[in-house]
C-alpha positions as CSV (number, residue, x, y, z in Angstrom):
1,M,-3.9,40.2,-162.5
2,T,-2.9,37.1,-160.5
3,Y,-2.6,34.1,-162.7
4,P,-1.0,31.1,-160.9
5,L,0.3,28.0,-162.7
6,M,-2.4,25.9,-160.9
7,D,-5.4,26.5,-158.8
8,D,-5.9,23.9,-156.0
9,N,-7.9,21.1,-157.5
10,I,-8.7,19.4,-154.2
11,T,-12.2,20.6,-153.7
12,R,-14.3,21.0,-150.6
13,K,-16.3,17.9,-151.7
14,D,-13.1,15.9,-151.9
15,L,-12.1,17.0,-148.4
16,D,-15.6,16.1,-147.0
17,V,-15.3,12.6,-148.5
18,L,-11.9,12.3,-146.9
19,I,-13.0,13.5,-143.5
20,E,-16.0,11.1,-143.6
21,F,-13.6,8.3,-144.4
22,L,-11.3,9.3,-141.5
23,R,-14.2,9.3,-139.1
24,G,-14.7,5.6,-139.7
25,D,-12.8,2.7,-138.3
26,N,-10.7,2.3,-141.5
27,R,-7.3,1.0,-142.3
28,L,-5.2,3.9,-143.7
29,T,-2.4,1.9,-145.4
30,Q,-3.1,0.2,-148.8
31,S,-6.3,-1.7,-148.6
32,E,-9.9,-1.8,-150.0
33,N,-10.0,1.8,-151.4
34,V,-6.7,1.2,-153.3
35,M,-8.3,-1.9,-154.9
36,R,-11.5,0.0,-155.8
37,F,-9.6,2.9,-157.3
38,E,-7.6,0.5,-159.4
39,E,-10.7,-1.2,-160.7
40,E,-12.6,2.1,-161.3
41,W,-9.6,3.6,-163.1
42,S,-9.2,0.5,-165.3
43,N,-12.8,0.7,-166.3
44,W,-12.5,4.4,-167.1
45,L,-9.3,3.9,-169.2
46,G,-10.4,0.7,-170.9
47,V,-7.7,-1.7,-169.6
48,K,-7.7,-5.0,-167.7
49,Y,-5.4,-4.0,-164.9
50,S,-4.1,-1.0,-162.9
51,V,-1.6,-0.8,-160.1
52,F,-1.8,2.3,-157.9
53,V,1.6,3.6,-156.7
54,N,2.9,6.7,-154.8
55,S,3.9,8.8,-157.8
56,G,4.1,9.0,-161.6
57,A,7.8,8.8,-161.3
58,S,7.5,5.5,-159.3
59,A,5.1,4.3,-162.1
60,N,7.9,5.0,-164.6
61,L,10.5,3.3,-162.5
62,A,8.5,0.1,-161.9
63,T,7.3,-0.1,-165.5
64,I,10.8,-0.1,-166.9
65,S,11.9,-2.5,-164.1
66,V,9.2,-4.9,-165.4
67,L,10.7,-4.5,-168.9
68,K,14.1,-5.4,-167.4
69,T,12.7,-8.7,-166.2
70,M,11.7,-9.4,-169.8
71,Y,15.1,-8.3,-171.2
72,P,17.7,-9.0,-168.4
73,E,20.5,-8.6,-171.0
74,G,19.5,-4.9,-171.5
75,G,19.2,-3.1,-174.7
76,E,18.0,0.3,-176.0
77,V,14.8,2.3,-175.1
78,I,13.8,5.1,-177.4
79,V,12.9,8.1,-175.3
80,P,11.8,11.7,-176.0
81,P,14.0,14.7,-175.2
82,L,10.8,16.6,-174.2
83,T,9.5,14.8,-171.1
84,W,9.9,14.6,-167.3
85,V,13.3,13.5,-166.0
86,S,11.9,10.3,-164.4
87,D,11.2,8.7,-167.8
88,V,14.8,8.9,-168.8
89,A,16.0,8.2,-165.3
90,S,14.0,4.9,-165.1
91,V,15.7,3.8,-168.3
92,L,19.1,4.6,-166.9
93,W,18.5,3.0,-163.5
94,N,17.5,-0.3,-165.2
95,G,20.7,-0.4,-167.3
96,F,19.0,0.3,-170.6
97,V,20.6,2.7,-173.1
98,P,18.3,5.8,-173.8
99,V,18.1,6.7,-177.4
100,F,16.6,10.1,-178.1
101,A,14.3,11.0,-181.1
102,D,13.4,14.6,-181.9
103,I,9.9,15.9,-181.5
104,N,7.1,16.9,-183.9
105,L,6.2,20.6,-183.3
106,D,2.6,20.0,-184.1
107,N,2.1,17.8,-181.0
108,L,5.4,18.0,-179.1
109,G,5.7,14.2,-178.9
110,M,8.4,12.2,-180.6
111,D,8.1,12.3,-184.4
112,T,7.2,8.9,-185.9
113,E,9.8,9.1,-188.6
114,K,12.5,10.1,-186.1
115,I,11.6,7.1,-184.0
116,L,11.7,4.7,-186.8
117,E,15.1,6.0,-187.8
118,K,16.4,5.1,-184.4
119,I,15.1,1.5,-184.2
120,T,17.8,-1.2,-184.2
121,D,18.0,-4.9,-183.3
122,K,18.8,-3.7,-179.8
123,T,15.6,-1.7,-179.3
124,R,13.4,-3.1,-176.5
125,A,10.8,-0.4,-176.2
126,V,9.6,3.0,-177.3
127,F,8.8,5.1,-174.3
128,L,6.3,7.6,-175.8
129,T,5.3,10.7,-173.8
130,Y,2.1,12.5,-174.7
131,V,3.2,16.0,-173.9
132,M,0.8,18.6,-172.5
133,G,-2.3,16.7,-173.5
134,F,-1.5,16.2,-177.2
135,N,-1.7,12.9,-179.0
136,C,1.4,11.9,-181.0
137,L,0.5,8.3,-181.8
138,T,0.2,7.2,-185.4
139,D,-0.9,4.1,-187.3
140,K,2.5,3.9,-188.9
141,L,4.3,3.7,-185.5
142,V,1.9,1.3,-183.9
143,D,1.9,-1.0,-186.9
144,E,5.7,-1.0,-187.2
145,L,6.2,-1.7,-183.5
146,N,3.8,-4.5,-183.6
147,R,5.5,-6.0,-186.7
148,R,8.9,-5.8,-185.0
149,R,7.5,-7.0,-181.6
150,I,8.8,-3.9,-179.9
151,A,7.0,-2.8,-176.8
152,L,5.1,0.5,-176.7
153,I,5.1,2.2,-173.3
154,E,2.9,5.2,-172.9
155,D,3.6,8.1,-170.5
156,V,0.2,9.7,-170.1
157,C,1.0,11.7,-167.0
158,E,0.0,15.0,-168.6
159,S,-2.8,13.7,-170.9
160,H,-5.5,12.0,-168.9
161,G,-8.5,11.4,-171.2
162,A,-6.7,12.1,-174.5
163,E,-7.7,9.7,-177.3
164,W,-6.4,8.0,-180.4
165,K,-8.9,6.4,-182.8
166,G,-11.6,6.4,-180.2
167,K,-9.4,4.7,-177.5
168,R,-8.0,6.5,-174.5
169,L,-4.3,7.0,-174.6
170,G,-2.8,4.6,-172.1
171,S,-4.8,1.6,-173.3
172,I,-2.9,0.9,-176.5
173,G,0.7,-0.2,-175.6
174,L,2.1,-2.9,-173.4
175,A,1.9,-0.6,-170.4
176,S,1.2,3.0,-169.5
177,N,1.9,5.4,-166.7
178,F,-0.2,8.2,-165.2
179,S,0.5,10.8,-162.5
180,F,-1.9,12.3,-160.1
181,Y,0.3,15.1,-158.9
182,Y,-1.1,18.4,-157.7
183,A,-1.1,20.2,-161.1
184,H,-2.5,17.3,-163.3
185,H,-5.9,16.7,-164.6
186,M,-6.9,15.0,-161.4
187,S,-5.0,14.7,-158.2
188,T,-4.4,12.3,-155.3
189,I,-1.9,14.9,-153.9
190,E,0.9,12.4,-154.8
191,G,0.2,9.3,-156.7
192,G,0.6,7.4,-160.0
193,M,-0.9,4.4,-161.9
194,I,0.6,1.6,-164.0
195,C,-1.8,0.2,-166.5
196,T,-1.7,-2.9,-168.7
197,N,-3.7,-5.6,-170.4
198,D,-0.9,-8.1,-170.0
199,D,-1.3,-10.7,-167.2
200,N,2.4,-11.2,-166.6
201,F,3.2,-7.5,-166.7
202,Y,0.5,-6.8,-164.1
203,N,1.6,-9.6,-161.8
204,T,5.3,-8.4,-161.9
205,A,4.3,-4.8,-161.3
206,R,2.3,-5.8,-158.3
207,L,5.3,-7.6,-156.8
208,L,7.7,-4.8,-157.6
209,R,5.4,-2.3,-155.9
210,S,5.8,-4.0,-152.6
211,H,9.4,-5.2,-152.1
212,G,9.2,-7.9,-154.8
213,M,7.1,-10.1,-152.4
214,V,5.5,-13.1,-154.0
215,R,2.5,-12.9,-151.7
216,E,1.5,-9.7,-153.6
217,S,0.6,-11.8,-156.6
218,L,-3.1,-12.6,-157.1
219,S,-2.2,-15.9,-158.8
220,M,-2.5,-18.9,-156.4
221,E,-0.5,-21.0,-158.9
222,F,2.3,-18.4,-159.0
223,K,2.5,-18.3,-155.2
224,H,2.3,-22.1,-154.9
225,N,5.1,-22.6,-157.4
226,Y,7.4,-20.3,-155.5
227,A,6.6,-22.0,-152.2
228,K,7.3,-25.4,-153.8
229,D,10.6,-24.2,-155.3
230,Y,11.8,-22.6,-152.1
231,P,10.6,-24.9,-149.3
232,D,13.2,-23.4,-146.9
233,L,11.4,-20.0,-146.9
234,N,8.3,-18.7,-145.2
235,P,5.8,-18.4,-148.0
236,D,4.8,-15.0,-146.7
237,F,8.3,-13.7,-147.2
238,I,9.6,-14.8,-150.5
239,F,11.1,-12.0,-152.6
240,A,11.1,-12.9,-156.3
241,Y,12.7,-9.6,-157.3
242,P,14.7,-6.8,-155.7
243,G,11.6,-4.6,-155.6
244,F,10.6,-1.3,-154.0
245,N,8.2,0.1,-151.5
246,I,6.2,2.4,-153.7
247,R,2.7,1.7,-152.3
248,S,0.2,4.5,-151.9
249,T,-2.4,4.8,-149.1
250,E,-6.1,4.6,-148.6
251,L,-6.2,8.4,-148.2
252,N,-4.8,9.0,-151.7
253,A,-7.2,6.4,-153.1
254,V,-10.2,8.0,-151.5
255,L,-9.3,11.3,-153.1
256,G,-8.7,9.6,-156.5
257,R,-12.1,7.9,-156.4
258,S,-13.7,11.2,-155.6
259,Q,-12.0,13.1,-158.4
260,L,-12.4,10.5,-161.0
261,H,-16.2,11.3,-161.2
262,R,-15.5,14.8,-162.6
263,L,-12.4,14.1,-164.7
264,D,-14.2,13.9,-168.0
265,G,-16.0,17.2,-167.3
266,N,-12.8,18.9,-166.4
267,V,-11.1,17.7,-169.6
268,M,-13.9,19.4,-171.6
269,I,-13.3,22.7,-169.7
270,R,-9.5,22.5,-170.2
271,N,-9.9,21.9,-173.9
272,E,-12.4,24.8,-174.3
273,N,-9.9,27.1,-172.4
274,F,-7.0,26.1,-174.7
275,R,-9.0,26.6,-177.9
276,L,-10.0,30.1,-176.6
277,F,-6.3,30.8,-175.9
278,L,-5.2,29.7,-179.4
279,D,-8.1,31.5,-181.2
280,N,-7.0,34.8,-179.7
281,L,-3.3,34.6,-180.2
282,N,-1.6,36.2,-183.2
283,P,-0.7,33.2,-185.4
284,E,2.0,35.1,-187.2
285,T,3.9,35.6,-183.9
286,Y,3.0,32.4,-182.0
287,K,2.5,28.8,-183.1
288,T,-1.3,28.2,-183.0
289,D,-1.6,25.3,-185.5
290,F,-1.2,22.4,-183.2
291,D,-2.8,19.1,-183.9
292,L,-5.7,19.1,-181.5
293,C,-7.2,15.7,-182.5
294,G,-7.9,13.7,-179.4
295,M,-6.5,16.4,-177.2
296,S,-6.9,16.6,-173.4
297,N,-5.1,19.9,-172.7
298,Y,-2.8,20.1,-169.6
299,A,-1.5,23.6,-170.0
300,F,-1.4,26.5,-172.5
301,T,1.5,25.9,-174.9
302,L,3.2,29.1,-176.1
303,I,5.9,28.8,-178.7
304,L,7.3,31.6,-180.9
305,R,6.8,30.8,-184.5
306,Y,10.3,31.9,-185.3
307,P,13.5,32.3,-183.3
308,D,13.7,35.8,-181.8
309,N,15.7,36.4,-178.7
310,Q,14.5,40.0,-178.2
311,L,10.8,39.1,-178.6
312,W,11.4,36.2,-176.2
313,K,12.8,38.5,-173.5
314,R,9.8,40.8,-173.9
315,V,7.4,37.8,-173.6
316,C,8.9,36.6,-170.4
317,T,9.2,40.1,-168.9
318,A,5.6,41.0,-169.8
319,L,4.1,37.9,-168.3
320,T,6.1,38.3,-165.1
321,S,5.1,41.9,-164.8
322,A,1.4,41.0,-165.3
323,G,1.6,38.4,-162.5
324,V,1.3,35.4,-164.9
325,E,3.2,32.3,-163.7
326,F,4.8,30.2,-166.4
327,R,7.4,27.5,-167.0
328,Q,10.1,28.0,-169.7
329,G,10.9,25.1,-172.0
330,T,7.4,23.6,-171.6
331,A,7.3,20.0,-170.2
332,G,10.1,19.0,-167.9
333,G,12.1,22.3,-168.3
334,G,12.8,21.7,-172.0
335,N,15.5,19.6,-173.7
336,Q,16.5,16.7,-171.4
337,L,19.7,16.3,-173.4
338,R,20.9,19.7,-172.0
339,Q,20.5,18.5,-168.4
340,P,23.7,17.8,-166.4
341,Y,22.9,14.1,-165.8
342,M,22.8,13.5,-169.6
343,R,25.8,15.7,-170.5
344,K,27.9,13.6,-168.1
345,L,26.9,10.4,-170.0
346,I,27.1,11.2,-173.7
347,D,28.5,13.8,-176.2
348,I,25.5,15.5,-177.8
349,D,25.2,17.2,-181.1
350,F,22.3,19.6,-180.5
351,S,21.9,20.3,-184.2
352,D,20.4,16.8,-184.6
353,Y,17.4,18.0,-182.4
354,T,16.2,21.2,-184.1
355,N,12.6,21.0,-183.0
356,I,13.2,20.4,-179.3
357,E,15.9,23.0,-179.4
358,H,13.4,25.6,-180.6
359,V,10.9,24.7,-177.9
360,H,13.7,24.7,-175.3
361,F,14.7,28.3,-176.1
362,Y,11.4,29.8,-177.4
363,G,8.7,27.9,-175.6
364,L,6.8,28.0,-172.3
365,Y,3.5,27.0,-170.8
366,L,0.9,28.7,-168.7
367,G,-1.5,27.1,-166.3
368,N,-4.9,25.7,-167.4
369,Y,-7.5,24.5,-164.9
370,P,-11.3,24.4,-164.6
371,T,-11.5,27.5,-162.4
372,L,-9.5,29.7,-164.8
373,R,-11.5,32.8,-165.7
374,K,-12.1,33.4,-169.4
375,E,-11.3,37.1,-169.0
376,D,-7.8,36.2,-167.7
377,I,-7.2,34.1,-170.8
378,L,-8.2,37.0,-173.1
379,N,-6.1,39.4,-171.1
380,V,-3.0,37.3,-171.4
381,C,-3.6,37.0,-175.2
382,E,-3.9,40.8,-175.4
383,I,-0.6,41.2,-173.6
384,L,1.1,38.7,-175.8
385,N,-0.2,40.2,-179.0
386,S,0.9,43.7,-178.1
387,L,4.6,42.7,-177.9
């Protein structure tokens, strides 16, 4: 059996659309298709604004950079230990202090009670990652953050189309980030999106995307005020912030617009695949009782129900021998607190993080994609149940 982590989700139809675009006399750098993709994505997600950038990591960086303009004095941002490195890195690069909260094993996201325990008068935001397509948002968390006026930032890079109370994740907090990397629910090859309903957040994100240039603002009043305050500068080259160049291209946007049409259908197939996987696993050996409410599955999550080093070795050996590609530790390689960049910064008591520690040592994920064959899913379950 050959079971890769991901099948190429750039289809022949996508390539034909891209070839047709290239045949035209079109500008290739950021232009009309980027704007159209942002509009179409905003409509699909249910937000006012979206800003297309060159990766999900860039979306993380720019989002926390906007937060820094709101809190130049710094402060703390609560982050998950199970996430991609760029979430934590964006907090560090902007001078905030990352504060970690352990996860909930039912959805792999930060546990609401653990988050609330970590909130102080220095907390500026909660950077919540929806891991592997699960929803970890709760009424209690949203209500408490609103009461304390603490920003919720949503990392939805692995969870396109997941929902909470009938709303798509990524439309609830101050801002959200998406990734369109190769293995995700839809792909622009490389690409990411920043989403928000806040006018000022959107305006600042647009500037930061392109060197901090004032001319990137869509507000004539904003541009006029800067030109008036800095009459010694060319209005086309006023830099309000020390920004980045994280623009994407027309080519990526064309692919995104093509793929968006089938995103909802692909989410349904992914969810059906995951339920088939869970229904055929031995629940006494593996965790199968995840909270699937609002799910948009990214990959098959496999976690031993109980710590067992010998069984874990047999699992990894059997999958490798069967030609099944997997990633140990699940999202981001497991516990970010164990990574060198964090160990250099703080002393860590891993006993405070029992759930992420279990996933780090006894968890992995397998690929899930629309072209995955049902018989391969069942074959993998048979292998796992035999160990």
